[in-house]
MIVEXSE-533080 format. One record per residue (C-alpha): residue in one letter; x, z negated, y. Coordinates in Angstrom, 1 decimal, always signed. Layout:
MIVEXSE-533080
+---+--------+--------+--------+
| r |      X |      Z |      Y |
+---+--------+--------+--------+
| A |      X |      Z |      Y |
...
+---+--------+--------+--------+
end
This chain:
MIVEXSE-533080
+---+--------+--------+--------+
| r |      X |      Z |      Y |
+---+--------+--------+--------+
| M |   +0.0 |   +0.0 |   +0.0 |
| P |   +1.6 |   +1.1 |   +3.3 |
| R |   +2.3 |   -1.6 |   +5.9 |
| R |   -0.1 |   -1.6 |   +8.9 |
| P |   +1.7 |   -0.2 |  +12.0 |
| Y |   +2.5 |   -2.7 |  +14.7 |
| P |   +0.2 |   -2.6 |  +17.7 |
| L |   +0.8 |   -1.2 |  +21.1 |
| F |   -0.4 |   -3.6 |  +23.9 |
| E |   -1.3 |   -1.8 |  +27.1 |
| N |   -1.3 |   -3.1 |  +30.8 |
| V |   +0.2 |   -6.4 |  +30.0 |
| T |   +1.5 |   -8.7 |  +32.7 |
| I |   +4.8 |  -10.4 |  +32.1 |
| I |   +4.2 |  -14.1 |  +33.0 |
| D |   +7.5 |  -15.9 |  +32.4 |
| A |  +11.2 |  -15.8 |  +31.5 |
| G |  +11.8 |  -17.5 |  +28.3 |
| A |  +14.0 |  -18.1 |  +25.2 |
| E |  +17.2 |  -16.1 |  +24.6 |
| G |  +16.8 |  -14.4 |  +28.0 |
| K |  +13.7 |  -12.6 |  +27.0 |
| A |  +10.6 |  -12.2 |  +29.2 |
| V |   +7.3 |  -13.7 |  +28.0 |
| A |   +3.8 |  -12.1 |  +27.9 |
| R |   +0.6 |  -13.4 |  +26.4 |
| V |   -2.0 |  -11.1 |  +24.8 |
| D |   -5.1 |  -13.1 |  +24.1 |
| E |   -3.6 |  -16.2 |  +22.4 |
| L |   -0.5 |  -14.4 |  +21.1 |
| V |   +2.9 |  -14.9 |  +22.7 |
| V |   +5.1 |  -11.8 |  +23.0 |
| F |   +8.8 |  -11.9 |  +23.8 |
| V |  +10.2 |   -8.8 |  +25.5 |
| P |  +13.8 |   -8.1 |  +26.6 |
| F |  +14.8 |   -6.8 |  +30.0 |
| A |  +11.3 |   -7.2 |  +31.6 |
| V |  +10.8 |   -9.4 |  +34.7 |
| P |   +7.9 |  -11.8 |  +35.4 |
| G |   +5.3 |   -9.9 |  +37.4 |
| D |   +6.0 |   -6.5 |  +35.7 |
| V |   +2.9 |   -4.8 |  +34.3 |
| V |   +3.9 |   -2.9 |  +31.1 |
| D |   +2.9 |   -1.4 |  +27.8 |
| I |   +4.5 |   -3.3 |  +24.9 |
| Q |   +5.2 |   -1.8 |  +21.5 |
| V |   +5.4 |   -4.7 |  +19.0 |
| V |   +8.5 |   -4.3 |  +16.8 |
| A |   +8.4 |   -7.6 |  +14.8 |
| R |   +5.6 |  -10.1 |  +14.1 |
| K |   +6.1 |  -13.8 |  +13.2 |
| K |   +3.6 |  -16.5 |  +12.5 |
| S |   +3.2 |  -17.7 |  +16.1 |
| F |   +4.7 |  -14.9 |  +18.2 |
| C |   +5.7 |  -11.3 |  +18.4 |
| E |   +8.8 |   -9.4 |  +19.5 |
| G |   +8.3 |   -6.2 |  +21.5 |
| R |   +9.9 |   -3.6 |  +23.7 |
| V |   +8.6 |   -2.1 |  +26.9 |
| T |   +7.5 |   +1.5 |  +26.5 |
| L |   +6.0 |   +2.0 |  +30.0 |
| Y |   +6.1 |   +0.3 |  +33.3 |
| H |   +2.8 |   +0.5 |  +35.2 |
| K |   +4.0 |   -1.8 |  +38.0 |
| Y |   +7.4 |   -3.3 |  +38.9 |
| S |   +7.5 |   -7.0 |  +39.8 |
| E |   +8.5 |   -8.0 |  +43.3 |
| R |  +11.0 |  -10.3 |  +41.6 |
| R |  +12.8 |   -7.3 |  +40.1 |
| I |  +16.1 |   -6.0 |  +41.6 |
| E |  +18.5 |   -3.3 |  +40.6 |
| A |  +21.0 |   -4.3 |  +37.9 |
| F |  +24.5 |   -3.9 |  +39.1 |
| C |  +26.2 |   -3.2 |  +35.8 |
| S |  +26.1 |   +0.2 |  +34.2 |
| H |  +25.9 |   -1.4 |  +30.7 |
| F |  +22.8 |   -3.4 |  +31.5 |
| G |  +20.1 |   -2.9 |  +28.9 |
| T |  +22.5 |   -2.1 |  +26.1 |
| C |  +25.1 |   -4.9 |  +26.4 |
| G |  +24.0 |   -8.2 |  +25.0 |
| G |  +25.2 |  -10.2 |  +28.0 |
| C |  +23.9 |  -10.8 |  +31.5 |
| K |  +20.3 |  -10.2 |  +30.6 |
| W |  +18.8 |  -11.6 |  +33.8 |
| Q |  +20.8 |   -9.5 |  +36.3 |
| N |  +17.6 |   -7.5 |  +37.2 |
| M |  +16.3 |  -10.7 |  +38.8 |
| S |  +17.6 |  -12.2 |  +42.0 |
| Y |  +19.9 |  -15.2 |  +41.5 |
| E |  +17.5 |  -17.5 |  +43.3 |
| D |  +14.8 |  -16.6 |  +40.7 |
| Q |  +17.2 |  -17.1 |  +37.9 |
| L |  +17.9 |  -20.6 |  +39.1 |
| M |  +14.2 |  -21.3 |  +39.4 |
| Y |  +13.6 |  -20.2 |  +35.8 |
| K |  +16.5 |  -22.2 |  +34.5 |
| Q |  +15.2 |  -25.4 |  +36.2 |
| K |  +11.8 |  -24.6 |  +34.8 |
| Q |  +13.3 |  -24.3 |  +31.3 |
| V |  +14.6 |  -27.9 |  +31.5 |
| D |  +11.2 |  -29.1 |  +32.7 |
| D |   +9.4 |  -27.2 |  +30.0 |
| V |  +11.4 |  -28.5 |  +27.0 |
| F |  +11.4 |  -32.0 |  +28.3 |
| Q |   +7.6 |  -31.9 |  +28.4 |
| R |   +7.1 |  -29.9 |  +25.2 |
| I |   +9.8 |  -31.3 |  +23.0 |
| G |  +10.8 |  -34.6 |  +24.6 |
| K |   +7.4 |  -35.9 |  +25.6 |
| F |   +9.2 |  -38.8 |  +27.4 |
| E |   +8.9 |  -39.9 |  +31.0 |
| Y |  +11.5 |  -38.7 |  +33.5 |
| P |  +12.0 |  -38.6 |  +37.3 |
| A |  +11.7 |  -35.5 |  +39.3 |
| I |  +14.5 |  -33.1 |  +38.3 |
| R |  +17.2 |  -32.6 |  +40.9 |
| P |  +17.5 |  -29.1 |  +42.3 |
| I |  +19.8 |  -27.1 |  +40.0 |
| L |  +23.4 |  -26.7 |  +41.2 |
| P |  +24.1 |  -23.0 |  +41.6 |
| S |  +27.4 |  -21.4 |  +40.7 |
| G |  +29.6 |  -20.6 |  +43.6 |
| Q |  +30.4 |  -17.3 |  +42.0 |
| S |  +27.8 |  -15.2 |  +40.2 |
| T |  +30.3 |  -12.5 |  +39.1 |
| Y |  +33.9 |  -12.6 |  +37.9 |
| Y |  +33.6 |  -16.3 |  +37.1 |
| R |  +34.7 |  -16.4 |  +33.5 |
| N |  +38.2 |  -17.4 |  +32.4 |
| K |  +38.1 |  -15.9 |  +28.9 |
| L |  +36.8 |  -12.7 |  +27.3 |
| E |  +37.3 |  -11.3 |  +23.8 |
| Y |  +37.0 |   -7.6 |  +23.3 |
| T |  +36.7 |   -5.9 |  +19.9 |
| F |  +38.3 |   -2.6 |  +18.8 |
| S |  +36.1 |   -0.5 |  +16.6 |
| N |  +35.9 |   +3.1 |  +15.2 |
| R |  +32.1 |   +2.8 |  +15.2 |
| R |  +31.3 |   +3.2 |  +18.9 |
| W |  +27.7 |   +2.7 |  +20.0 |
| L |  +26.4 |   +6.2 |  +20.8 |
| D |  +23.9 |   +6.8 |  +23.6 |
| R |  +21.5 |   +9.7 |  +23.8 |
| E |  +24.0 |  +12.0 |  +25.5 |
| D |  +26.5 |  +11.3 |  +22.7 |
| M |  +23.9 |  +12.0 |  +20.1 |
| Q |  +23.5 |  +15.5 |  +21.5 |
| L |  +27.1 |  +16.4 |  +20.7 |
| P |  +28.1 |  +17.8 |  +17.3 |
| A |  +29.4 |  +14.9 |  +15.1 |
| E |  +33.0 |  +16.3 |  +15.2 |
| E |  +33.1 |  +16.1 |  +19.0 |
| R |  +31.9 |  +12.5 |  +19.3 |
| Q |  +34.5 |  +10.0 |  +20.4 |
| M |  +34.0 |   +7.1 |  +18.0 |
| N |  +36.7 |   +4.6 |  +19.1 |
| A |  +35.6 |   +1.8 |  +21.4 |
| L |  +37.0 |   -1.4 |  +22.9 |
| G |  +34.3 |   -3.7 |  +24.2 |
| F |  +31.5 |   -6.0 |  +23.0 |
| H |  +29.3 |   -6.1 |  +20.0 |
| I |  +25.8 |   -4.6 |  +20.2 |
| P |  +23.3 |   -7.4 |  +19.6 |
| Q |  +22.5 |   -7.9 |  +15.9 |
| L |  +24.8 |   -5.2 |  +14.8 |
| F |  +28.1 |   -6.5 |  +13.5 |
| D |  +29.8 |   -3.1 |  +13.2 |
| R |  +28.8 |   -1.4 |  +16.4 |
| I |  +30.8 |   -1.9 |  +19.6 |
| L |  +29.7 |   -0.9 |  +23.1 |
| D |  +32.7 |   +0.7 |  +24.9 |
| I |  +33.0 |   -1.1 |  +28.2 |
| D |  +34.0 |   +0.8 |  +31.4 |
| H |  +33.7 |   -2.2 |  +33.7 |
| C |  +32.7 |   -5.8 |  +33.1 |
| Y |  +31.7 |   -8.1 |  +36.0 |
| L |  +32.4 |  -11.3 |  +34.1 |
| Q |  +36.2 |  -11.9 |  +34.4 |
| P |  +38.4 |  -11.2 |  +37.4 |
| E |  +41.2 |   -8.6 |  +37.4 |
| P |  +43.4 |   -7.8 |  +35.7 |
| S |  +41.0 |   -8.1 |  +32.8 |
| N |  +39.4 |   -4.7 |  +33.2 |
| A |  +42.7 |   -3.0 |  +34.0 |
| I |  +44.3 |   -4.5 |  +30.8 |
| R |  +41.5 |   -3.5 |  +28.6 |
| L |  +41.4 |   +0.1 |  +29.9 |
| A |  +45.1 |   +0.5 |  +29.7 |
| V |  +45.4 |   -0.9 |  +26.2 |
| R |  +42.5 |   +1.4 |  +25.0 |
| A |  +44.2 |   +4.4 |  +26.6 |
| Y |  +47.6 |   +3.5 |  +25.1 |
| A |  +46.1 |   +3.1 |  +21.6 |
| M |  +44.3 |   +6.4 |  +21.8 |
| E |  +47.5 |   +8.2 |  +23.0 |
| Q |  +49.6 |   +6.6 |  +20.2 |
| G |  +46.9 |   +7.4 |  +17.5 |
| L |  +46.6 |   +3.7 |  +16.6 |
| E |  +43.7 |   +3.0 |  +14.2 |
| F |  +40.7 |   +1.1 |  +15.6 |
| Y |  +39.3 |   -1.4 |  +13.1 |
| D |  +36.4 |   -0.6 |  +10.8 |
| A |  +34.3 |   -3.7 |  +10.2 |
| R |  +32.5 |   -2.1 |   +7.3 |
| T |  +35.5 |   -1.0 |   +5.3 |
| H |  +37.9 |   -3.6 |   +6.7 |
| T |  +40.5 |   -0.9 |   +7.5 |
| G |  +42.4 |   +0.0 |  +10.6 |
| F |  +45.1 |   -1.7 |  +12.7 |
| L |  +43.7 |   -2.9 |  +16.1 |
| R |  +41.1 |   -5.7 |  +15.8 |
| N |  +40.7 |   -7.7 |  +19.1 |
| I |  +42.2 |   -8.5 |  +22.4 |
| I |  +41.6 |  -11.8 |  +24.1 |
| I |  +42.3 |  -12.3 |  +27.8 |
| R |  +42.4 |  -15.8 |  +29.4 |
| N |  +43.1 |  -16.6 |  +33.0 |
| T |  +43.2 |  -19.6 |  +35.3 |
| T |  +42.0 |  -20.3 |  +38.9 |
| T |  +45.7 |  -20.3 |  +39.9 |
| G |  +46.1 |  -16.7 |  +38.8 |
| Q |  +47.9 |  -17.2 |  +35.4 |
| V |  +47.0 |  -14.7 |  +32.7 |
| M |  +47.3 |  -14.9 |  +28.9 |
| V |  +46.8 |  -12.0 |  +26.5 |
| I |  +46.4 |  -12.3 |  +22.7 |
| V |  +46.3 |   -9.1 |  +20.6 |
| V |  +44.9 |   -9.4 |  +17.1 |
| F |  +46.3 |   -6.9 |  +14.6 |
| A |  +44.9 |   -6.3 |  +11.0 |
| R |  +48.3 |   -5.8 |   +9.4 |
| N |  +52.0 |   -6.4 |  +10.1 |
| D |  +53.1 |   -2.9 |  +11.2 |
| R |  +56.2 |   -3.9 |  +13.1 |
| E |  +56.9 |   -0.7 |  +15.0 |
| D |  +53.3 |   -0.3 |  +16.2 |
| I |  +53.1 |   -4.0 |  +17.1 |
| E |  +56.3 |   -3.9 |  +19.1 |
| G |  +55.1 |   -0.7 |  +20.9 |
| M |  +51.8 |   -2.3 |  +22.0 |
| M |  +53.4 |   -5.6 |  +23.1 |
| H |  +56.2 |   -3.8 |  +25.0 |
| F |  +53.5 |   -1.7 |  +26.7 |
| I |  +51.5 |   -4.7 |  +27.9 |
| K |  +54.5 |   -6.6 |  +29.0 |
| S |  +55.9 |   -3.7 |  +31.1 |
| S |  +52.6 |   -2.6 |  +32.5 |
| F |  +51.3 |   -6.0 |  +33.5 |
| P |  +54.1 |   -8.3 |  +34.6 |
| V |  +51.4 |  -10.8 |  +35.8 |
| V |  +50.8 |  -11.8 |  +32.2 |
| A |  +52.5 |  -15.2 |  +31.9 |
| S |  +51.7 |  -15.6 |  +28.2 |
| L |  +51.7 |  -12.7 |  +25.7 |
| M |  +50.9 |  -13.4 |  +22.1 |
| Y |  +49.7 |  -11.8 |  +18.9 |
| V |  +48.1 |  -12.6 |  +15.6 |
| I |  +48.1 |  -10.9 |  +12.2 |
| N |  +44.6 |  -11.4 |  +10.9 |
| E |  +44.2 |   -9.9 |   +7.4 |
| K |  +40.9 |  -11.7 |   +6.7 |
| H |  +37.5 |  -10.1 |   +6.8 |
| N |  +36.3 |  -12.1 |   +9.8 |
| D |  +37.5 |  -12.3 |  +13.4 |
| V |  +38.1 |  -16.1 |  +13.5 |
| I |  +41.8 |  -16.8 |  +14.5 |
| T |  +41.7 |  -20.6 |  +14.7 |
| D |  +43.1 |  -20.8 |  +11.2 |
| Q |  +45.8 |  -18.2 |  +11.9 |
| E |  +49.3 |  -18.4 |  +13.3 |
| V |  +49.4 |  -17.3 |  +16.9 |
| L |  +52.9 |  -15.8 |  +17.6 |
| L |  +54.5 |  -15.9 |  +21.0 |
| W |  +55.9 |  -12.5 |  +22.1 |
| S |  +56.9 |  -13.4 |  +25.7 |
| G |  +56.4 |  -16.0 |  +28.4 |
| D |  +54.9 |  -19.5 |  +27.9 |
| P |  +52.8 |  -20.7 |  +25.0 |
| F |  +50.1 |  -22.0 |  +27.3 |
| L |  +48.5 |  -21.8 |  +30.7 |
| L |  +47.9 |  -24.6 |  +33.2 |
| E |  +44.6 |  -25.0 |  +34.8 |
| T |  +44.1 |  -27.4 |  +37.7 |
| M |  +41.2 |  -29.4 |  +39.0 |
| P |  +40.8 |  -31.9 |  +41.9 |
| D |  +40.7 |  -35.5 |  +40.7 |
| P |  +37.2 |  -36.9 |  +41.5 |
| V |  +38.8 |  -40.2 |  +42.7 |
| G |  +40.2 |  -38.2 |  +45.6 |
| E |  +43.3 |  -39.0 |  +47.5 |
| G |  +44.4 |  -35.3 |  +47.1 |
| K |  +45.3 |  -35.7 |  +43.5 |
| I |  +45.3 |  -32.7 |  +41.2 |
| L |  +44.7 |  -32.9 |  +37.5 |
| K |  +46.4 |  -30.4 |  +35.2 |
| F |  +45.0 |  -29.1 |  +31.9 |
| R |  +47.0 |  -27.2 |  +29.3 |
| I |  +45.2 |  -24.2 |  +27.8 |
| G |  +46.6 |  -22.7 |  +24.6 |
| P |  +45.5 |  -19.5 |  +22.8 |
| I |  +42.7 |  -21.3 |  +20.9 |
| S |  +42.1 |  -24.3 |  +23.2 |
| F |  +38.5 |  -24.8 |  +24.5 |
| F |  +38.0 |  -25.0 |  +28.2 |
| Q |  +34.8 |  -24.5 |  +30.1 |
| T |  +34.6 |  -20.7 |  +30.8 |
| N |  +33.4 |  -21.1 |  +34.4 |
| P |  +36.3 |  -23.3 |  +35.6 |
| K |  +35.3 |  -23.7 |  +39.2 |
| Q |  +31.8 |  -24.7 |  +38.3 |
| A |  +33.1 |  -27.0 |  +35.6 |
| W |  +34.4 |  -29.3 |  +38.3 |
| H |  +30.8 |  -29.7 |  +39.6 |
| L |  +29.5 |  -30.3 |  +36.0 |
| Y |  +32.1 |  -33.0 |  +35.4 |
| K |  +31.6 |  -34.5 |  +38.9 |
| T |  +27.9 |  -34.7 |  +38.2 |
| A |  +28.6 |  -36.7 |  +35.0 |
| F |  +31.1 |  -38.8 |  +37.0 |
| D |  +28.7 |  -39.6 |  +39.8 |
| L |  +25.7 |  -40.4 |  +37.5 |
| S |  +28.0 |  -42.8 |  +35.5 |
| G |  +28.4 |  -44.9 |  +38.7 |
| F |  +31.8 |  -46.3 |  +37.7 |
| T |  +33.1 |  -49.5 |  +39.3 |
| G |  +36.6 |  -49.5 |  +37.7 |
| S |  +36.0 |  -52.1 |  +35.0 |
| E |  +34.3 |  -49.9 |  +32.4 |
| V |  +35.3 |  -49.0 |  +28.9 |
| V |  +34.0 |  -45.5 |  +28.3 |
| Y |  +33.5 |  -43.6 |  +25.1 |
| D |  +33.7 |  -39.8 |  +25.4 |
| L |  +32.0 |  -38.3 |  +22.4 |
| Y |  +32.7 |  -34.7 |  +21.4 |
| C |  +35.6 |  -35.0 |  +23.8 |
| G |  +37.3 |  -31.7 |  +22.9 |
| T |  +40.6 |  -31.3 |  +24.7 |
| G |  +39.9 |  -34.5 |  +26.7 |
| T |  +38.8 |  -32.7 |  +29.9 |
| I |  +36.1 |  -35.3 |  +30.8 |
| S |  +38.2 |  -38.2 |  +29.5 |
| N |  +41.1 |  -37.3 |  +31.8 |
| F |  +38.8 |  -36.4 |  +34.6 |
| I |  +37.3 |  -39.9 |  +34.8 |
| A |  +40.3 |  -41.9 |  +33.7 |
| H |  +41.5 |  -43.0 |  +37.1 |
| A |  +38.1 |  -44.5 |  +37.9 |
| V |  +37.7 |  -46.7 |  +34.8 |
| K |  +39.5 |  -49.3 |  +32.7 |
| E |  +39.8 |  -47.3 |  +29.5 |
| V |  +38.5 |  -44.1 |  +27.9 |
| V |  +38.2 |  -43.6 |  +24.2 |
| G |  +37.6 |  -40.0 |  +23.1 |
| I |  +36.4 |  -38.8 |  +19.7 |
| E |  +36.5 |  -35.2 |  +18.5 |
| Y |  +36.4 |  -33.6 |  +15.0 |
| V |  +38.8 |  -30.7 |  +15.8 |
| E |  +42.4 |  -32.1 |  +15.3 |
| S |  +44.1 |  -29.4 |  +17.4 |
| A |  +41.8 |  -30.3 |  +20.4 |
| I |  +42.8 |  -34.0 |  +20.1 |
| S |  +46.5 |  -32.9 |  +20.2 |
| D |  +45.7 |  -31.1 |  +23.5 |
| A |  +43.9 |  -34.1 |  +24.8 |
| H |  +47.0 |  -36.3 |  +24.2 |
| V |  +49.1 |  -33.7 |  +26.0 |
| N |  +46.6 |  -33.5 |  +28.9 |
| S |  +46.9 |  -37.2 |  +29.4 |
| E |  +50.6 |  -37.1 |  +29.2 |
| I |  +51.1 |  -34.3 |  +31.8 |
| N |  +48.9 |  -36.2 |  +34.2 |
| N |  +50.7 |  -39.5 |  +33.6 |
| I |  +47.4 |  -41.0 |  +32.4 |
| K |  +47.9 |  -44.2 |  +30.3 |
| N |  +44.4 |  -45.5 |  +29.8 |
| T |  +43.1 |  -42.9 |  +27.3 |
| R |  +43.0 |  -43.0 |  +23.5 |
| F |  +41.9 |  -40.2 |  +21.3 |
| Y |  +40.7 |  -40.0 |  +17.7 |
| A |  +40.2 |  -37.0 |  +15.5 |
| G |  +37.3 |  -37.3 |  +13.0 |
| D |  +33.6 |  -36.7 |  +12.2 |
| L |  +31.7 |  -38.7 |  +14.8 |
| A |  +29.0 |  -39.6 |  +12.3 |
| K |  +31.7 |  -41.3 |  +10.2 |
| E |  +34.0 |  -42.6 |  +12.9 |
| L |  +31.6 |  -44.3 |  +15.3 |
| T |  +31.2 |  -47.5 |  +13.3 |
| A |  +31.0 |  -51.2 |  +14.0 |
| E |  +34.7 |  -51.4 |  +12.9 |
| F |  +35.6 |  -48.7 |  +15.4 |
| V |  +33.9 |  -50.6 |  +18.2 |
| A |  +35.6 |  -53.8 |  +17.2 |
| L |  +38.9 |  -52.1 |  +17.4 |
| N |  +38.4 |  -50.2 |  +20.7 |
| G |  +36.0 |  -52.5 |  +22.5 |
| K |  +32.3 |  -52.1 |  +23.2 |
| P |  +31.7 |  -49.3 |  +25.7 |
| D |  +29.8 |  -49.9 |  +29.0 |
| V |  +29.2 |  -46.2 |  +29.2 |
| I |  +29.0 |  -43.4 |  +26.6 |
| I |  +29.4 |  -39.9 |  +27.8 |
| T |  +28.3 |  -37.3 |  +25.2 |
| D |  +28.8 |  -33.6 |  +25.4 |
| P |  +27.8 |  -32.2 |  +22.0 |
| P |  +27.6 |  -28.6 |  +20.8 |
| R |  +24.4 |  -26.5 |  +21.2 |
| S |  +23.0 |  -28.1 |  +18.0 |
| G |  +23.0 |  -31.5 |  +19.7 |
| M |  +24.0 |  -34.9 |  +18.2 |
| H |  +23.8 |  -35.8 |  +14.6 |
| E |  +21.0 |  -38.2 |  +13.9 |
| K |  +23.5 |  -40.7 |  +12.6 |
| V |  +25.4 |  -40.6 |  +15.9 |
| I |  +22.1 |  -41.3 |  +17.7 |
| K |  +21.5 |  -44.3 |  +15.5 |
| Q |  +25.0 |  -45.5 |  +16.2 |
| I |  +24.6 |  -45.3 |  +19.9 |
| L |  +21.4 |  -47.3 |  +19.6 |
| E |  +23.2 |  -50.0 |  +17.6 |
| I |  +26.1 |  -50.1 |  +20.1 |
| A |  +23.7 |  -50.2 |  +23.0 |
| P |  +25.9 |  -49.4 |  +26.0 |
| Q |  +24.3 |  -50.0 |  +29.4 |
| K |  +24.4 |  -46.2 |  +30.2 |
| V |  +24.5 |  -43.0 |  +28.3 |
| V |  +25.4 |  -39.8 |  +30.2 |
| Y |  +24.3 |  -36.8 |  +28.1 |
| V |  +25.9 |  -33.5 |  +29.1 |
| S |  +24.2 |  -30.6 |  +27.3 |
| C |  +24.4 |  -26.8 |  +27.0 |
| N |  +21.0 |  -26.7 |  +25.2 |
| P |  +18.2 |  -28.6 |  +27.0 |
| A |  +16.0 |  -28.2 |  +23.9 |
| T |  +18.2 |  -30.2 |  +21.5 |
| Q |  +19.0 |  -32.6 |  +24.4 |
| A |  +15.3 |  -33.3 |  +24.8 |
| R |  +15.0 |  -33.9 |  +21.0 |
| D |  +17.9 |  -36.4 |  +21.1 |
| I |  +16.7 |  -38.2 |  +24.2 |
| A |  +13.3 |  -38.7 |  +22.6 |
| L |  +15.1 |  -40.5 |  +19.7 |
| L |  +17.2 |  -42.6 |  +22.1 |
| G |  +13.9 |  -43.6 |  +23.8 |
| E |  +13.7 |  -46.5 |  +21.4 |
| K |  +16.1 |  -48.3 |  +23.8 |
| Y |  +16.7 |  -46.0 |  +26.7 |
| S |  +14.8 |  -44.5 |  +29.6 |
| V |  +15.7 |  -41.4 |  +31.6 |
| A |  +17.0 |  -42.3 |  +35.1 |
| D |  +18.3 |  -39.0 |  +36.5 |
| V |  +18.3 |  -35.3 |  +35.6 |
| Q |  +20.7 |  -32.7 |  +37.1 |
| P |  +20.8 |  -29.1 |  +35.8 |
| V |  +23.9 |  -27.1 |  +36.5 |
| D |  +24.2 |  -23.3 |  +36.3 |
| M |  +27.5 |  -22.4 |  +34.5 |
| F |  +26.4 |  -18.9 |  +33.5 |
| P |  +24.8 |  -16.7 |  +36.2 |
| H |  +22.7 |  -13.7 |  +35.0 |
| T |  +22.0 |  -15.4 |  +31.7 |
| H |  +19.3 |  -17.8 |  +30.5 |
| H |  +21.8 |  -20.5 |  +29.7 |
| V |  +21.8 |  -23.7 |  +31.6 |
| E |  +23.8 |  -26.9 |  +31.4 |
| N |  +21.9 |  -30.2 |  +32.0 |
| V |  +23.2 |  -33.7 |  +32.7 |
| V |  +21.0 |  -36.7 |  +32.1 |
| L |  +21.6 |  -40.4 |  +32.9 |
| L |  +20.0 |  -42.8 |  +30.4 |
| K |  +19.8 |  -46.5 |  +31.1 |
| L |  +19.3 |  -49.3 |  +28.6 |
| T |  +15.9 |  -50.9 |  +28.8 |
| E |  +14.5 |  -54.1 |  +27.3 |
| K |  +11.7 |  -53.1 |  +24.9 |
+---+--------+--------+--------+
end
């Protein structure tokens, strides 16, 4: 029996901007998610997938354009998976991000909270990122013009970003507005060199080819790191590529490479080899205590650092301000990563204890304390659900404040129970996913109430929003 065709909904008004950067429409009682539409658009929607409680669709016709709609500035908009909101003004983006926090707190959290502070906008809405990873592929995404050409005339090599939901198709990028120069110049030059030399671009289906990835990192002080990932150890070709980058871009302070013979692109378990320059970059950030002090943070090839470094200061300063330190506090920094928050607050408190499950990150955290001459931090590598015990608290002292900055999945339920048992006076929850944050805060509601909420925009032109919440211990 043939499957019934999906319906076409006509003259539908887009009413909201929702999950994963998609617009939201409602047909009768059915919610429909549509990419690249803007609230206020009146459209025809072809349903392409149907779930139990919602549909996925695509716009087939615009009857009326929304007053909120603006012209997207990137030529790759609509195909590339990033920057999905650049057809809305930045002011509208901020409004919908703040609304997202409010919506999930009401729908998922169902707890009381004060009026949400106005979202902190990013000072830069383009060229704000400090890291991008580009992928080489011999399976370039073809547009309609390409498809008109005979197969033998199609250029199939690409260096750019993955097409959403297609692991083997890469969009060849002409210009990206996310990272400052020389990011675009390096990518274009490397692609041209590879084509001239006849170097093989990687095939993710057959796991053949030579060139896999190029990662470009930069700091606000102008330092640049480049890591080239090769699929095999062809010395002559590796040396040729590395010499080309070094001679063409003397601004590169750290040039590295990786031989990755695995079938995935993860390099955290691979040896990163230094070709020239320094093995790390140094990022700087003003000390929130003031007095003109500058904090330094070492960034290696696989180190984590907030990808919008200038806005990261405002994110950390928000957590700092909401904590209300007096100088006598013992602070636990959960999911501390490379110790950025720990070292950021260290001069304002008695002691900071950081816990993180990635051992290499803890090594970086120790180094970051050392280069800043910070003596009142301690770091532990381990699974928080196992490490944060009564014995751990007895050894390190009961915290007055816990700052937690978990991954998008939020905190493990055991960690939440441990926080409730420890019962610090304040918990400052920094989140990159307000939905899981709302879930966790509801669980903490057994002993805590929400005292302050401050969204922070770290990723302009996307739906992502960071959110910082102050929780205070209550007697119940």
